[in-house]
C-alpha positions in Angstrom: 79.2 66.9 153.2 81.3 64.6 151.2 79.3 65.1 147.9 78.9 68.7 148.6 82.8 69.1 148.8 83.2 67.1 145.8 80.7 69.1 143.6 82.5 72.5 145.0 85.6 71.3 144.0 84.4 70.2 140.6 82.8 74.0 140.1 86.2 75.4 141.4 88.1 73.1 138.9 86.2 74.3 136.0 86.2 78.0 136.8 89.9 77.7 137.0 90.1 75.8 133.7 88.0 78.7 132.0 90.3 81.4 133.9 93.0 79.9 132.0 91.3 80.4 128.2 90.9 83.4 126.4 89.3 84.7 123.2 90.1 88.2 121.9 88.4 90.0 119.0 90.3 92.3 117.1 90.5 94.1 113.8 91.5 96.9 111.8 89.8 99.6 109.8 91.5 101.2 106.9 90.1 103.4 104.0 92.0 106.0 102.0 91.2 108.8 99.2 93.5 108.8 96.0 94.1 108.8 92.4 96.3 106.7 90.1 96.9 106.7 86.2 95.5 103.0 86.0 93.1 102.8 83.1 92.6 106.5 83.2 90.9 106.4 86.8 90.1 109.3 88.9 90.0 110.4 92.6 88.2 107.5 94.6 87.9 105.9 98.0 90.0 102.8 98.2 89.4 100.0 100.4 91.6 96.9 100.4 93.7 97.9 97.8 97.4 98.8 96.9 96.9 102.4 98.1 95.9 101.3 101.5 98.2 101.0 104.4 96.4 97.8 105.1 93.0 95.5 104.5 90.4 96.1 106.9 89.5 93.1 108.8 88.3 91.5 111.8 89.3 88.4 113.4 89.1 86.1 116.6 92.0 84.6 118.3 92.2 82.7 121.4 94.5 80.4 123.8 94.1 77.8 126.3 96.6 76.7 129.0 96.9 73.0 128.9 99.4 73.1 131.8 103.1 72.1 131.9 103.8 75.1 129.8 101.7 73.9 126.7 99.1 76.0 125.3 96.6 75.7 122.5 95.5 78.4 120.4 93.6 79.4 117.2 93.0 82.1 114.9 90.3 83.0 112.3 90.6 86.2 110.3 88.1 87.6 107.6 88.6 90.6 105.2 85.9 93.5 105.2 85.7 96.0 102.4 84.9 99.3 103.8 84.1 100.4 100.2 81.0 98.0 99.8 80.8 96.0 103.0 81.8 92.6 101.3 84.1 90.1 102.9 86.6 90.6 99.8 88.6 93.4 98.0 85.5 95.3 96.5 86.1 98.9 95.5 90.1 98.6 95.6 92.6 99.4 93.0 93.6 95.6 92.8 90.7 93.4 93.2 90.4 89.9 94.3 87.8 87.1 94.0 88.7 85.3 97.1 85.7 86.1 99.6 86.0 82.7 101.5 84.7 83.2 105.2 88.0 83.4 106.9 90.5 83.7 103.7 93.1 85.8 106.0 93.5 83.2 108.8 92.0 79.9 109.7 94.4 77.9 111.9 95.2 75.9 115.1 98.6 75.7 117.0 100.4 74.2 119.9 103.1 76.0 121.6 105.5 75.4 124.4 109.1 75.6 125.4 110.0 73.8 122.2 108.4 76.8 120.2 105.2 76.7 118.0 103.3 74.0 115.6 100.7 75.7 113.3 98.3 73.8 111.3 95.9 75.2 108.7 95.6 78.6 106.5 98.4 81.2 107.8 100.6 83.7 106.7 103.8 82.4 104.9 107.0 81.8 106.5 108.7 83.9 104.1 106.2 86.7 105.0 107.2 86.6 108.6 110.6 86.9 107.3 110.5 89.8 105.1 108.0 91.8 107.7 110.5 91.3 110.1 112.8 94.1 108.7 110.5 95.9 105.7 110.1 99.5 106.7 106.3 99.9 106.1 105.3 97.1 107.9 104.1 95.1 105.0 101.7 97.6 104.0 99.7 97.2 100.9 101.8 99.8 98.9 105.1 98.2 100.0 107.4 98.3 97.3 109.5 95.4 98.3 106.4 93.4 98.3 105.0 94.8 95.0 108.0 94.4 93.3 109.4 90.8 94.6 106.5 89.4 96.5 108.0 87.7 100.0 110.7 86.3 98.9 108.8 85.3 95.4 106.2 83.6 97.4 102.6 84.7 98.3 101.4 86.2 101.4 99.4 82.9 102.7 99.2 79.5 102.2 96.2 76.9 102.6 96.9 73.5 104.7 100.3 74.8 105.9 102.2 72.9 108.5 104.5 75.1 110.2 107.1 75.1 112.9 108.5 78.5 114.6 111.4 78.0 117.2 111.4 79.7 120.5 113.8 82.9 120.4 117.5 81.6 121.2 119.5 84.6 122.2 117.9 86.6 119.4 117.8 83.9 116.7 114.9 82.3 115.4 113.9 79.6 113.0 110.7 79.1 110.8 109.9 76.3 108.6 106.7 75.2 106.7 105.4 72.8 104.1 102.2 72.3 102.2 102.2 68.8 101.4 101.6 67.4 98.1 98.3 66.0 98.6 97.0 69.6 99.3 98.6 71.3 96.4 97.7 68.7 93.8 101.0 68.8 92.3 104.3 68.8 94.2 104.7 70.0 98.0 106.0 73.5 98.8 108.5 74.3 101.2 109.7 77.3 103.0 112.5 78.1 105.4 113.5 81.2 107.5 116.2 82.3 109.6 116.2 85.3 111.6 118.1 87.4 114.3 116.7 90.2 116.3 118.3 91.8 119.2 118.6 95.5 119.9 118.7 98.0 116.8 119.5 95.1 114.5 116.8 93.0 112.8 117.9 90.5 110.0 116.6 87.5 108.1 117.0 85.0 105.3 114.1 83.5 103.5 114.0 80.7 101.1 111.2 78.7 99.6 110.8 76.5 96.7 108.2 74.0 94.7 109.4 71.3 92.5 108.2 72.7 88.8 107.2 75.8 90.7 109.0 79.0 91.9 112.0 79.2 93.9 112.8 82.4 95.9 114.9 84.0 98.3 115.3 87.3 100.2 118.1 88.1 102.4 117.2 91.5 104.3 117.9 93.3 107.2 117.5 96.9 109.1 119.2 98.8 111.8 117.9 101.6 114.0 120.6 104.5 114.4 118.2 106.3 116.5 117.7 109.4 114.6 116.6 107.2 111.3 116.5 103.5 110.4 117.9 102.1 107.2 116.6 98.8 105.5 118.1 97.0 102.6 117.6 93.7 101.0 118.7 91.3 97.9 116.2 89.3 96.0 116.3 86.4 93.8 113.3 84.6 92.1 112.9 82.3 89.5 110.9 79.7 87.8 112.3 76.2 89.0 111.0 74.3 85.9 112.8 76.4 83.3 115.6 78.3 85.4 113.9 81.7 84.0 114.7 84.7 86.6 111.2 86.2 87.6 112.4 88.9 89.6 116.3 89.8 90.9 117.5 92.7 92.6 117.8 94.8 95.7 115.8 97.3 98.1 116.8 100.1 99.9 115.2 102.5 102.1 115.0 104.7 105.3 112.5 105.7 107.9 113.1 108.8 110.1 110.8 111.2 112.4 110.1 114.6 111.8 108.4 115.5 115.0 105.5 113.0 115.4 105.4 112.3 111.7 107.2 109.2 110.5 108.9 109.6 107.0 109.7 106.4 105.1 111.2 106.5 101.6 111.8 103.0 99.9 113.2 101.9 96.4 112.9 98.3 95.0 115.0 97.8 91.8 114.4 94.7 89.7 117.8 94.4 87.8 116.5 91.7 85.4 113.4 93.8 84.2 115.4 97.3 84.6 112.3 98.2 86.6 112.6 100.7 89.8 109.6 101.1 92.0 109.8 103.8 94.6 107.5 104.8 97.7 107.3 108.0 100.0 105.1 107.4 102.9 104.2 109.7 105.8 102.4 108.7 109.2 100.8 110.8 111.6 99.7 109.1 115.0 96.2 110.3 116.4 96.4 108.0 119.2 98.3 104.4 119.9 95.7 102.7 117.8 95.1 105.4 115.0 97.1 107.1 112.5 96.7 109.0 109.3 98.8 108.3 106.2 99.8 109.7 103.0 101.7 107.7 100.3 103.0 108.3 96.8 104.0 105.3 94.7 105.6 104.9 91.3 105.7 101.5 89.4 108.4 101.7 86.8 107.2 99.1 84.6 103.5 98.8 85.4 104.0 95.1 86.8 102.2 95.5 89.8 98.9 96.5 87.5 99.4 95.2 84.6 98.8 98.4 82.7 100.5 97.8 79.4 104.0 98.2 80.9 103.6 102.1 81.3 104.9 103.7 84.6 102.3 103.8 87.2 101.9 106.7 89.5 99.6 106.6 92.4 99.0 108.4 95.4 96.5 108.3 98.5 95.7 109.6 102.1 93.9 107.6 104.2 93.2 106.5 108.1 93.8 103.5 109.8 92.2 102.2 113.2 93.5 99.2 115.1 91.2 97.6 117.4 
């Protein structure tokens, strides 16, 4: 009888442990049809390109409750091109050779009342900072990202060591590094300070690498009810030479006309005298699916490296989140 009770207790404990763990399958399917004047292109279906709202992807994320307010978690995320079924950016306007199995995310974390510590391949601290106020939700055609990057940094880092603070009355802190042994040259450092409360969201991002680039972005948005306005100041330079890579500002607004969300965004590089602008419209079909249209102009051709000519592109697409 005693052994039976012990066995039942063990089974109950095991069941409780499994009940405290969860794994979620999620993803995005996004494809558009559009045209641009890049290399005399014609109308085409676009997947995972600049004229998509976002990259198609699938991923797994999970958490385990370790007790005492401590949790362990993970995230694996992979690109899927709806143009050819590859795990890269096949069939897009702006292609990539990055076809690693989980090129979008591969990390493990511990979180609790202290915040979160994350290790692995992840979106950068600067990305999260800029995305907190950027009006398109950091879409592929974002003029903020295409003109200035994310405070001059890329959107992802390999082998990152990251920390995110808990929310302290609306204030948050993020910090990360990629160690010298992983970069092969010098360590990278990334810091962000953010505030989000009520109608206001604002953040400051700064990242640097000795001998590499140093970038900063100070931006924010305010929801007035009938419309939302966002603005930022950007300053990115090559640390080794002191040469300014990109410097300027962004300004945009979003409003609703019935169910349609309209966004107009401008990004001005005052060093290159290059102005990019975007007009976006989004119409929700459900809570998880929307159609979108975007008209994009790159005033100097920097985004597509098209011999310095102005780039004009447009697309109409659909995005489904699952």
